[in-house]
PyMOL Python script that loads the backbone (N, CA, C, O; Angstrom):
from pymol import cmd

cmd.read_pdbstr("""\
ATOM      1  N   UNK A   1      74.695  27.112 135.621  1.00  0.00           N
ATOM      2  CA  UNK A   1      73.486  26.470 135.167  1.00  0.00           C
ATOM      3  C   UNK A   1      72.802  27.327 134.104  1.00  0.00           C
ATOM      4  O   UNK A   1      72.240  26.801 133.143  1.00  0.00           O
ATOM      5  N   UNK A   2      72.851  28.629 134.277  1.00  0.00           N
ATOM      6  CA  UNK A   2      72.218  29.531 133.313  1.00  0.00           C
ATOM      7  C   UNK A   2      72.878  29.394 131.944  1.00  0.00           C
ATOM      8  O   UNK A   2      72.196  29.417 130.919  1.00  0.00           O
ATOM      9  N   UNK A   3      74.217  29.249 131.925  1.00  0.00           N
ATOM     10  CA  UNK A   3      74.925  29.072 130.659  1.00  0.00           C
ATOM     11  C   UNK A   3      74.496  27.791 129.970  1.00  0.00           C
ATOM     12  O   UNK A   3      74.321  27.767 128.752  1.00  0.00           O
ATOM     13  N   UNK A   4      74.327  26.732 130.737  1.00  0.00           N
ATOM     14  CA  UNK A   4      73.912  25.449 130.175  1.00  0.00           C
ATOM     15  C   UNK A   4      72.516  25.551 129.577  1.00  0.00           C
ATOM     16  O   UNK A   4      72.267  25.035 128.487  1.00  0.00           O
ATOM     17  N   UNK A   5      71.611  26.210 130.278  1.00  0.00           N
ATOM     18  CA  UNK A   5      70.248  26.382 129.785  1.00  0.00           C
ATOM     19  C   UNK A   5      70.247  27.183 128.483  1.00  0.00           C
ATOM     20  O   UNK A   5      69.564  26.812 127.529  1.00  0.00           O
ATOM     21  N   UNK A   6      70.996  28.258 128.440  1.00  0.00           N
ATOM     22  CA  UNK A   6      71.094  29.074 127.228  1.00  0.00           C
ATOM     23  C   UNK A   6      71.629  28.242 126.074  1.00  0.00           C
ATOM     24  O   UNK A   6      71.135  28.328 124.950  1.00  0.00           O
ATOM     25  N   UNK A   7      72.635  27.440 126.362  1.00  0.00           N
ATOM     26  CA  UNK A   7      73.259  26.593 125.350  1.00  0.00           C
ATOM     27  C   UNK A   7      72.246  25.603 124.767  1.00  0.00           C
ATOM     28  O   UNK A   7      72.186  25.420 123.551  1.00  0.00           O
ATOM     29  N   UNK A   8      71.464  24.975 125.620  1.00  0.00           N
ATOM     30  CA  UNK A   8      70.458  24.008 125.168  1.00  0.00           C
ATOM     31  C   UNK A   8      69.390  24.699 124.333  1.00  0.00           C
ATOM     32  O   UNK A   8      68.970  24.160 123.309  1.00  0.00           O
ATOM     33  N   UNK A   9      68.948  25.863 124.741  1.00  0.00           N
ATOM     34  CA  UNK A   9      67.923  26.602 123.989  1.00  0.00           C
ATOM     35  C   UNK A   9      68.434  26.950 122.598  1.00  0.00           C
ATOM     36  O   UNK A   9      67.699  26.823 121.619  1.00  0.00           O
ATOM     37  N   UNK A  10      69.675  27.384 122.501  1.00  0.00           N
ATOM     38  CA  UNK A  10      70.240  27.740 121.195  1.00  0.00           C
ATOM     39  C   UNK A  10      70.340  26.499 120.315  1.00  0.00           C
ATOM     40  O   UNK A  10      70.040  26.560 119.123  1.00  0.00           O
ATOM     41  N   UNK A  11      70.759  25.377 120.890  1.00  0.00           N
ATOM     42  CA  UNK A  11      70.834  24.146 120.095  1.00  0.00           C
ATOM     43  C   UNK A  11      69.464  23.750 119.559  1.00  0.00           C
ATOM     44  O   UNK A  11      69.345  23.298 118.420  1.00  0.00           O
ATOM     45  N   UNK A  12      68.440  23.917 120.371  1.00  0.00           N
ATOM     46  CA  UNK A  12      67.082  23.606 119.917  1.00  0.00           C
ATOM     47  C   UNK A  12      66.654  24.524 118.777  1.00  0.00           C
ATOM     48  O   UNK A  12      65.991  24.090 117.836  1.00  0.00           O
ATOM     49  N   UNK A  13      67.033  25.776 118.868  1.00  0.00           N
ATOM     50  CA  UNK A  13      66.666  26.736 117.824  1.00  0.00           C
ATOM     51  C   UNK A  13      67.354  26.410 116.504  1.00  0.00           C
ATOM     52  O   UNK A  13      66.851  26.766 115.439  1.00  0.00           O
ATOM     53  N   UNK A  14      68.498  25.736 116.566  1.00  0.00           N
ATOM     54  CA  UNK A  14      69.236  25.387 115.357  1.00  0.00           C
ATOM     55  C   UNK A  14      68.686  24.145 114.663  1.00  0.00           C
ATOM     56  O   UNK A  14      69.054  23.866 113.522  1.00  0.00           O
ATOM     57  N   UNK A  15      67.820  23.401 115.327  1.00  0.00           N
ATOM     58  CA  UNK A  15      67.247  22.182 114.738  1.00  0.00           C
ATOM     59  C   UNK A  15      66.364  22.561 113.555  1.00  0.00           C
ATOM     60  O   UNK A  15      65.614  23.534 113.628  1.00  0.00           O
ATOM     61  N   UNK A  16      66.446  21.797 112.463  1.00  0.00           N
ATOM     62  CA  UNK A  16      65.600  22.096 111.300  1.00  0.00           C
ATOM     63  C   UNK A  16      64.116  22.033 111.658  1.00  0.00           C
ATOM     64  O   UNK A  16      63.664  21.094 112.314  1.00  0.00           O
ATOM     65  N   UNK A  17      63.374  23.031 111.225  1.00  0.00           N
ATOM     66  CA  UNK A  17      61.957  23.143 111.568  1.00  0.00           C
ATOM     67  C   UNK A  17      61.126  22.017 110.934  1.00  0.00           C
ATOM     68  O   UNK A  17      60.112  21.613 111.503  1.00  0.00           O
ATOM     69  N   UNK A  18      61.532  21.515 109.785  1.00  0.00           N
ATOM     70  CA  UNK A  18      60.754  20.495 109.084  1.00  0.00           C
ATOM     71  C   UNK A  18      60.909  19.108 109.713  1.00  0.00           C
ATOM     72  O   UNK A  18      60.127  18.206 109.412  1.00  0.00           O
ATOM     73  N   UNK A  19      61.855  18.937 110.535  1.00  0.00           N
ATOM     74  CA  UNK A  19      62.116  17.626 111.137  1.00  0.00           C
ATOM     75  C   UNK A  19      61.123  17.356 112.262  1.00  0.00           C
ATOM     76  O   UNK A  19      60.938  18.198 113.141  1.00  0.00           O
ATOM     77  N   UNK A  20      60.484  16.191 112.241  1.00  0.00           N
ATOM     78  CA  UNK A  20      59.455  15.863 113.230  1.00  0.00           C
ATOM     79  C   UNK A  20      60.031  15.283 114.506  1.00  0.00           C
ATOM     80  O   UNK A  20      59.495  15.532 115.586  1.00  0.00           O
ATOM     81  N   UNK A  21      61.119  14.509 114.413  1.00  0.00           N
ATOM     82  CA  UNK A  21      61.687  13.908 115.613  1.00  0.00           C
ATOM     83  C   UNK A  21      62.811  14.791 116.154  1.00  0.00           C
ATOM     84  O   UNK A  21      63.728  15.171 115.427  1.00  0.00           O
ATOM     85  N   UNK A  22      62.719  15.104 117.427  1.00  0.00           N
ATOM     86  CA  UNK A  22      63.693  15.985 118.058  1.00  0.00           C
ATOM     87  C   UNK A  22      64.269  15.274 119.274  1.00  0.00           C
ATOM     88  O   UNK A  22      63.532  14.725 120.092  1.00  0.00           O
ATOM     89  N   UNK A  23      65.572  15.289 119.382  1.00  0.00           N
ATOM     90  CA  UNK A  23      66.251  14.725 120.549  1.00  0.00           C
ATOM     91  C   UNK A  23      66.982  15.859 121.261  1.00  0.00           C
ATOM     92  O   UNK A  23      67.621  16.694 120.621  1.00  0.00           O
ATOM     93  N   UNK A  24      66.886  15.883 122.555  1.00  0.00           N
ATOM     94  CA  UNK A  24      67.549  16.916 123.344  1.00  0.00           C
ATOM     95  C   UNK A  24      68.667  16.270 124.143  1.00  0.00           C
ATOM     96  O   UNK A  24      68.459  15.264 124.822  1.00  0.00           O
ATOM     97  N   UNK A  25      69.842  16.851 124.056  1.00  0.00           N
ATOM     98  CA  UNK A  25      70.988  16.373 124.809  1.00  0.00           C
ATOM     99  C   UNK A  25      71.655  17.579 125.447  1.00  0.00           C
ATOM    100  O   UNK A  25      72.024  18.523 124.749  1.00  0.00           O
ATOM    101  N   UNK A  26      71.812  17.561 126.749  1.00  0.00           N
ATOM    102  CA  UNK A  26      72.489  18.646 127.459  1.00  0.00           C
ATOM    103  C   UNK A  26      73.920  18.229 127.752  1.00  0.00           C
ATOM    104  O   UNK A  26      74.181  17.068 128.066  1.00  0.00           O
ATOM    105  N   UNK A  27      74.838  19.166 127.653  1.00  0.00           N
ATOM    106  CA  UNK A  27      76.248  18.911 127.912  1.00  0.00           C
ATOM    107  C   UNK A  27      76.738  19.873 128.994  1.00  0.00           C
ATOM    108  O   UNK A  27      76.464  21.071 128.933  1.00  0.00           O
ATOM    109  N   UNK A  28      77.450  19.355 129.967  1.00  0.00           N
ATOM    110  CA  UNK A  28      77.999  20.250 130.988  1.00  0.00           C
ATOM    111  C   UNK A  28      79.148  21.070 130.401  1.00  0.00           C
ATOM    112  O   UNK A  28      79.993  20.543 129.678  1.00  0.00           O
ATOM    113  N   UNK A  29      79.167  22.344 130.716  1.00  0.00           N
ATOM    114  CA  UNK A  29      80.231  23.235 130.258  1.00  0.00           C
ATOM    115  C   UNK A  29      81.004  23.734 131.468  1.00  0.00           C
ATOM    116  O   UNK A  29      80.473  23.758 132.578  1.00  0.00           O
ATOM    117  N   UNK A  30      82.257  24.135 131.259  1.00  0.00           N
ATOM    118  CA  UNK A  30      83.030  24.677 132.374  1.00  0.00           C
ATOM    119  C   UNK A  30      82.334  25.900 132.972  1.00  0.00           C
ATOM    120  O   UNK A  30      81.774  26.724 132.249  1.00  0.00           O
ATOM    121  N   UNK A  31      82.377  26.003 134.282  1.00  0.00           N
ATOM    122  CA  UNK A  31      81.737  27.131 134.974  1.00  0.00           C
ATOM    123  C   UNK A  31      82.497  28.435 134.739  1.00  0.00           C
ATOM    124  O   UNK A  31      83.715  28.445 134.562  1.00  0.00           O
ATOM    125  N   UNK A  32      81.743  29.529 134.742  1.00  0.00           N
ATOM    126  CA  UNK A  32      82.347  30.857 134.695  1.00  0.00           C
ATOM    127  C   UNK A  32      82.698  31.385 133.330  1.00  0.00           C
ATOM    128  O   UNK A  32      83.143  32.527 133.214  1.00  0.00           O
ATOM    129  N   UNK A  33      82.514  30.598 132.291  1.00  0.00           N
ATOM    130  CA  UNK A  33      82.908  31.042 130.955  1.00  0.00           C
ATOM    131  C   UNK A  33      81.922  31.988 130.313  1.00  0.00           C
ATOM    132  O   UNK A  33      82.307  32.818 129.489  1.00  0.00           O
ATOM    133  N   UNK A  34      80.658  31.879 130.674  1.00  0.00           N
ATOM    134  CA  UNK A  34      79.645  32.734 130.065  1.00  0.00           C
ATOM    135  C   UNK A  34      79.382  32.339 128.625  1.00  0.00           C
ATOM    136  O   UNK A  34      79.562  33.150 127.717  1.00  0.00           O
ATOM    137  N   UNK A  35      78.953  31.089 128.402  1.00  0.00           N
ATOM    138  CA  UNK A  35      78.705  30.601 127.042  1.00  0.00           C
ATOM    139  C   UNK A  35      77.767  31.549 126.299  1.00  0.00           C
ATOM    140  O   UNK A  35      76.742  31.981 126.827  1.00  0.00           O
ATOM    141  N   UNK A  36      78.145  31.858 125.070  1.00  0.00           N
ATOM    142  CA  UNK A  36      77.442  32.857 124.274  1.00  0.00           C
ATOM    143  C   UNK A  36      77.674  32.513 122.807  1.00  0.00           C
ATOM    144  O   UNK A  36      78.678  31.879 122.483  1.00  0.00           O
ATOM    145  N   UNK A  37      76.800  32.902 121.938  1.00  0.00           N
ATOM    146  CA  UNK A  37      76.994  32.828 120.485  1.00  0.00           C
ATOM    147  C   UNK A  37      77.470  31.452 120.022  1.00  0.00           C
ATOM    148  O   UNK A  37      78.671  31.211 119.899  1.00  0.00           O
ATOM    149  N   UNK A  38      76.540  30.573 119.774  1.00  0.00           N
ATOM    150  CA  UNK A  38      76.820  29.190 119.400  1.00  0.00           C
ATOM    151  C   UNK A  38      76.735  29.008 117.887  1.00  0.00           C
ATOM    152  O   UNK A  38      75.870  29.585 117.228  1.00  0.00           O
ATOM    153  N   UNK A  39      77.644  28.199 117.349  1.00  0.00           N
ATOM    154  CA  UNK A  39      77.619  27.835 115.933  1.00  0.00           C
ATOM    155  C   UNK A  39      77.989  26.362 115.815  1.00  0.00           C
ATOM    156  O   UNK A  39      78.869  25.874 116.523  1.00  0.00           O
ATOM    157  N   UNK A  40      77.307  25.659 114.911  1.00  0.00           N
ATOM    158  CA  UNK A  40      77.588  24.243 114.678  1.00  0.00           C
ATOM    159  C   UNK A  40      78.230  24.104 113.311  1.00  0.00           C
ATOM    160  O   UNK A  40      77.680  24.562 112.310  1.00  0.00           O
ATOM    161  N   UNK A  41      79.396  23.472 113.271  1.00  0.00           N
ATOM    162  CA  UNK A  41      80.106  23.265 112.018  1.00  0.00           C
ATOM    163  C   UNK A  41      79.513  22.116 111.226  1.00  0.00           C
ATOM    164  O   UNK A  41      78.740  21.326 111.766  1.00  0.00           O
ATOM    165  N   UNK A  42      79.863  22.014 109.957  1.00  0.00           N
ATOM    166  CA  UNK A  42      79.383  20.938 109.089  1.00  0.00           C
ATOM    167  C   UNK A  42      79.772  19.565 109.630  1.00  0.00           C
ATOM    168  O   UNK A  42      79.114  18.569 109.330  1.00  0.00           O
ATOM    169  N   UNK A  43      80.839  19.509 110.426  1.00  0.00           N
ATOM    170  CA  UNK A  43      81.294  18.251 111.011  1.00  0.00           C
ATOM    171  C   UNK A  43      80.594  17.924 112.322  1.00  0.00           C
ATOM    172  O   UNK A  43      80.888  16.904 112.946  1.00  0.00           O
ATOM    173  N   UNK A  44      79.653  18.796 112.751  1.00  0.00           N
ATOM    174  CA  UNK A  44      78.896  18.563 113.975  1.00  0.00           C
ATOM    175  C   UNK A  44      79.534  19.131 115.225  1.00  0.00           C
ATOM    176  O   UNK A  44      78.928  19.084 116.296  1.00  0.00           O
ATOM    177  N   UNK A  45      80.739  19.665 115.119  1.00  0.00           N
ATOM    178  CA  UNK A  45      81.409  20.270 116.271  1.00  0.00           C
ATOM    179  C   UNK A  45      80.698  21.578 116.609  1.00  0.00           C
ATOM    180  O   UNK A  45      80.381  22.375 115.725  1.00  0.00           O
ATOM    181  N   UNK A  46      80.454  21.785 117.903  1.00  0.00           N
ATOM    182  CA  UNK A  46      79.760  22.983 118.375  1.00  0.00           C
ATOM    183  C   UNK A  46      80.798  23.969 118.906  1.00  0.00           C
ATOM    184  O   UNK A  46      81.588  23.635 119.790  1.00  0.00           O
ATOM    185  N   UNK A  47      80.790  25.164 118.369  1.00  0.00           N
ATOM    186  CA  UNK A  47      81.699  26.234 118.792  1.00  0.00           C
ATOM    187  C   UNK A  47      80.887  27.289 119.525  1.00  0.00           C
ATOM    188  O   UNK A  47      79.744  27.561 119.158  1.00  0.00           O
ATOM    189  N   UNK A  48      81.465  27.882 120.552  1.00  0.00           N
ATOM    190  CA  UNK A  48      80.791  28.958 121.270  1.00  0.00           C
ATOM    191  C   UNK A  48      81.825  29.889 121.884  1.00  0.00           C
ATOM    192  O   UNK A  48      82.961  29.493 122.146  1.00  0.00           O
ATOM    193  N   UNK A  49      81.419  31.117 122.107  1.00  0.00           N
ATOM    194  CA  UNK A  49      82.321  32.042 122.791  1.00  0.00           C
ATOM    195  C   UNK A  49      82.092  31.913 124.292  1.00  0.00           C
ATOM    196  O   UNK A  49      80.955  31.831 124.757  1.00  0.00           O
ATOM    197  N   UNK A  50      83.180  31.897 125.033  1.00  0.00           N
ATOM    198  CA  UNK A  50      83.138  31.909 126.499  1.00  0.00           C
ATOM    199  C   UNK A  50      83.496  33.338 126.884  1.00  0.00           C
ATOM    200  O   UNK A  50      84.629  33.644 127.256  1.00  0.00           O
ATOM    201  N   UNK A  51      82.499  34.191 126.783  1.00  0.00           N
ATOM    202  CA  UNK A  51      82.697  35.633 126.865  1.00  0.00           C
ATOM    203  C   UNK A  51      83.364  36.094 128.162  1.00  0.00           C
ATOM    204  O   UNK A  51      84.289  36.906 128.130  1.00  0.00           O
ATOM    205  N   UNK A  52      82.900  35.581 129.293  1.00  0.00           N
ATOM    206  CA  UNK A  52      83.444  36.051 130.567  1.00  0.00           C
ATOM    207  C   UNK A  52      84.878  35.608 130.820  1.00  0.00           C
ATOM    208  O   UNK A  52      85.631  36.300 131.505  1.00  0.00           O
ATOM    209  N   UNK A  53      85.258  34.457 130.269  1.00  0.00           N
ATOM    210  CA  UNK A  53      86.619  33.967 130.508  1.00  0.00           C
ATOM    211  C   UNK A  53      87.574  34.291 129.367  1.00  0.00           C
ATOM    212  O   UNK A  53      88.758  33.962 129.448  1.00  0.00           O
ATOM    213  N   UNK A  54      87.083  34.931 128.301  1.00  0.00           N
ATOM    214  CA  UNK A  54      87.948  35.321 127.187  1.00  0.00           C
ATOM    215  C   UNK A  54      88.472  34.129 126.394  1.00  0.00           C
ATOM    216  O   UNK A  54      89.636  34.102 125.993  1.00  0.00           O
ATOM    217  N   UNK A  55      87.597  33.138 126.171  1.00  0.00           N
ATOM    218  CA  UNK A  55      88.015  31.933 125.474  1.00  0.00           C
ATOM    219  C   UNK A  55      87.015  31.555 124.380  1.00  0.00           C
ATOM    220  O   UNK A  55      85.898  32.070 124.329  1.00  0.00           O
ATOM    221  N   UNK A  56      87.445  30.649 123.515  1.00  0.00           N
ATOM    222  CA  UNK A  56      86.587  30.061 122.505  1.00  0.00           C
ATOM    223  C   UNK A  56      86.381  28.611 122.921  1.00  0.00           C
ATOM    224  O   UNK A  56      87.348  27.893 123.174  1.00  0.00           O
ATOM    225  N   UNK A  57      85.118  28.176 122.994  1.00  0.00           N
ATOM    226  CA  UNK A  57      84.817  26.807 123.394  1.00  0.00           C
ATOM    227  C   UNK A  57      84.541  25.931 122.196  1.00  0.00           C
ATOM    228  O   UNK A  57      83.946  26.362 121.208  1.00  0.00           O
ATOM    229  N   UNK A  58      84.988  24.681 122.303  1.00  0.00           N
ATOM    230  CA  UNK A  58      84.775  23.685 121.250  1.00  0.00           C
ATOM    231  C   UNK A  58      84.207  22.429 121.916  1.00  0.00           C
ATOM    232  O   UNK A  58      84.879  21.794 122.729  1.00  0.00           O
ATOM    233  N   UNK A  59      82.973  22.077 121.569  1.00  0.00           N
ATOM    234  CA  UNK A  59      82.303  20.914 122.132  1.00  0.00           C
ATOM    235  C   UNK A  59      82.147  19.845 121.063  1.00  0.00           C
ATOM    236  O   UNK A  59      81.608  20.103 119.987  1.00  0.00           O
ATOM    237  N   UNK A  60      82.621  18.646 121.366  1.00  0.00           N
ATOM    238  CA  UNK A  60      82.418  17.502 120.477  1.00  0.00           C
ATOM    239  C   UNK A  60      81.236  16.718 121.033  1.00  0.00           C
ATOM    240  O   UNK A  60      81.389  16.019 122.034  1.00  0.00           O
ATOM    241  N   UNK A  61      80.048  16.815 120.407  1.00  0.00           N
ATOM    242  CA  UNK A  61      78.880  16.123 120.929  1.00  0.00           C
ATOM    243  C   UNK A  61      79.008  14.599 120.876  1.00  0.00           C
ATOM    244  O   UNK A  61      78.246  13.896 121.539  1.00  0.00           O
ATOM    245  N   UNK A  62      79.949  14.088 120.107  1.00  0.00           N
ATOM    246  CA  UNK A  62      80.144  12.651 120.022  1.00  0.00           C
ATOM    247  C   UNK A  62      80.656  12.043 121.322  1.00  0.00           C
ATOM    248  O   UNK A  62      80.297  10.921 121.678  1.00  0.00           O
ATOM    249  N   UNK A  63      81.499  12.796 122.027  1.00  0.00           N
ATOM    250  CA  UNK A  63      82.054  12.283 123.282  1.00  0.00           C
ATOM    251  C   UNK A  63      81.850  13.243 124.463  1.00  0.00           C
ATOM    252  O   UNK A  63      82.222  12.920 125.591  1.00  0.00           O
ATOM    253  N   UNK A  64      81.259  14.424 124.207  1.00  0.00           N
ATOM    254  CA  UNK A  64      80.992  15.391 125.269  1.00  0.00           C
ATOM    255  C   UNK A  64      82.205  16.185 125.712  1.00  0.00           C
ATOM    256  O   UNK A  64      82.118  16.969 126.657  1.00  0.00           O
ATOM    257  N   UNK A  65      83.340  15.995 125.045  1.00  0.00           N
ATOM    258  CA  UNK A  65      84.571  16.684 125.434  1.00  0.00           C
ATOM    259  C   UNK A  65      84.515  18.170 125.050  1.00  0.00           C
ATOM    260  O   UNK A  65      84.132  18.531 123.938  1.00  0.00           O
ATOM    261  N   UNK A  66      84.907  19.012 126.005  1.00  0.00           N
ATOM    262  CA  UNK A  66      84.960  20.459 125.781  1.00  0.00           C
ATOM    263  C   UNK A  66      86.407  20.905 125.856  1.00  0.00           C
ATOM    264  O   UNK A  66      87.122  20.566 126.799  1.00  0.00           O
ATOM    265  N   UNK A  67      86.832  21.661 124.868  1.00  0.00           N
ATOM    266  CA  UNK A  67      88.159  22.264 124.875  1.00  0.00           C
ATOM    267  C   UNK A  67      87.978  23.774 124.875  1.00  0.00           C
ATOM    268  O   UNK A  67      87.089  24.295 124.203  1.00  0.00           O
ATOM    269  N   UNK A  68      88.820  24.480 125.630  1.00  0.00           N
ATOM    270  CA  UNK A  68      88.775  25.938 125.659  1.00  0.00           C
ATOM    271  C   UNK A  68      90.071  26.491 125.090  1.00  0.00           C
ATOM    272  O   UNK A  68      91.162  26.067 125.471  1.00  0.00           O
ATOM    273  N   UNK A  69      89.939  27.443 124.172  1.00  0.00           N
ATOM    274  CA  UNK A  69      91.088  28.073 123.539  1.00  0.00           C
ATOM    275  C   UNK A  69      91.196  29.496 124.087  1.00  0.00           C
ATOM    276  O   UNK A  69      90.317  30.315 123.822  1.00  0.00           O
ATOM    277  N   UNK A  70      92.257  29.813 124.849  1.00  0.00           N
ATOM    278  CA  UNK A  70      92.410  31.169 125.375  1.00  0.00           C
ATOM    279  C   UNK A  70      92.642  32.168 124.236  1.00  0.00           C
ATOM    280  O   UNK A  70      93.404  31.891 123.310  1.00  0.00           O
ATOM    281  N   UNK A  71      91.986  33.321 124.309  1.00  0.00           N
ATOM    282  CA  UNK A  71      92.094  34.326 123.248  1.00  0.00           C
ATOM    283  C   UNK A  71      92.962  35.514 123.642  1.00  0.00           C
ATOM    284  O   UNK A  71      93.057  36.483 122.889  1.00  0.00           O
ATOM    285  N   UNK A  72      93.588  35.456 124.795  1.00  0.00           N
ATOM    286  CA  UNK A  72      94.515  36.514 125.189  1.00  0.00           C
ATOM    287  C   UNK A  72      93.949  37.440 126.243  1.00  0.00           C
ATOM    288  O   UNK A  72      92.744  37.494 126.486  1.00  0.00           O
ATOM    289  N   UNK A  73      94.842  38.147 126.842  1.00  0.00           N
ATOM    290  CA  UNK A  73      94.520  39.079 127.917  1.00  0.00           C
ATOM    291  C   UNK A  73      93.499  40.128 127.475  1.00  0.00           C
ATOM    292  O   UNK A  73      93.674  40.777 126.444  1.00  0.00           O
ATOM    293  N   UNK A  74      92.449  40.287 128.249  1.00  0.00           N
ATOM    294  CA  UNK A  74      91.436  41.304 127.958  1.00  0.00           C
ATOM    295  C   UNK A  74      90.390  40.879 126.936  1.00  0.00           C
ATOM    296  O   UNK A  74      89.494  41.663 126.621  1.00  0.00           O
ATOM    297  N   UNK A  75      90.479  39.672 126.415  1.00  0.00           N
ATOM    298  CA  UNK A  75      89.513  39.217 125.410  1.00  0.00           C
ATOM    299  C   UNK A  75      88.150  39.003 126.046  1.00  0.00           C
ATOM    300  O   UNK A  75      88.049  38.506 127.167  1.00  0.00           O
ATOM    301  N   UNK A  76      87.104  39.380 125.326  1.00  0.00           N
ATOM    302  CA  UNK A  76      85.715  39.148 125.736  1.00  0.00           C
ATOM    303  C   UNK A  76      84.917  38.893 124.455  1.00  0.00           C
ATOM    304  O   UNK A  76      84.130  39.741 124.033  1.00  0.00           O
ATOM    305  N   UNK A  77      85.122  37.713 123.832  1.00  0.00           N
ATOM    306  CA  UNK A  77      84.526  37.444 122.523  1.00  0.00           C
ATOM    307  C   UNK A  77      83.007  37.494 122.531  1.00  0.00           C
ATOM    308  O   UNK A  77      82.346  37.093 123.489  1.00  0.00           O
ATOM    309  N   UNK A  78      82.491  37.997 121.439  1.00  0.00           N
ATOM    310  CA  UNK A  78      81.043  38.135 121.294  1.00  0.00           C
ATOM    311  C   UNK A  78      80.723  38.010 119.816  1.00  0.00           C
ATOM    312  O   UNK A  78      81.280  38.734 118.990  1.00  0.00           O
ATOM    313  N   UNK A  79      79.826  37.094 119.483  1.00  0.00           N
ATOM    314  CA  UNK A  79      79.345  36.859 118.118  1.00  0.00           C
ATOM    315  C   UNK A  79      80.396  36.339 117.170  1.00  0.00           C
ATOM    316  O   UNK A  79      80.107  36.106 115.997  1.00  0.00           O
TER     317      UNK A  79
END
""", "prot")
cmd.dss("prot")
cmd.show_as("cartoon", "prot")
cmd.util.cbc("prot")
cmd.orient("prot")
């Protein structure tokens, strides 16, 4: 739950400040990954590091699908 909350806060921080209408959408993420360091691509795909599980997460906000890319033994991606 803490990872989800962090993820939502980061998404809110990425919203343009000049925009008056704001919509909040929360997406469930796989447990135990330790979502960290979020970036949104020009295509709207949300990328994040799953630090604790050593993976890179890819969230498609259009359908809510999350894919995890393993980064290898001992990986702990950050930033």
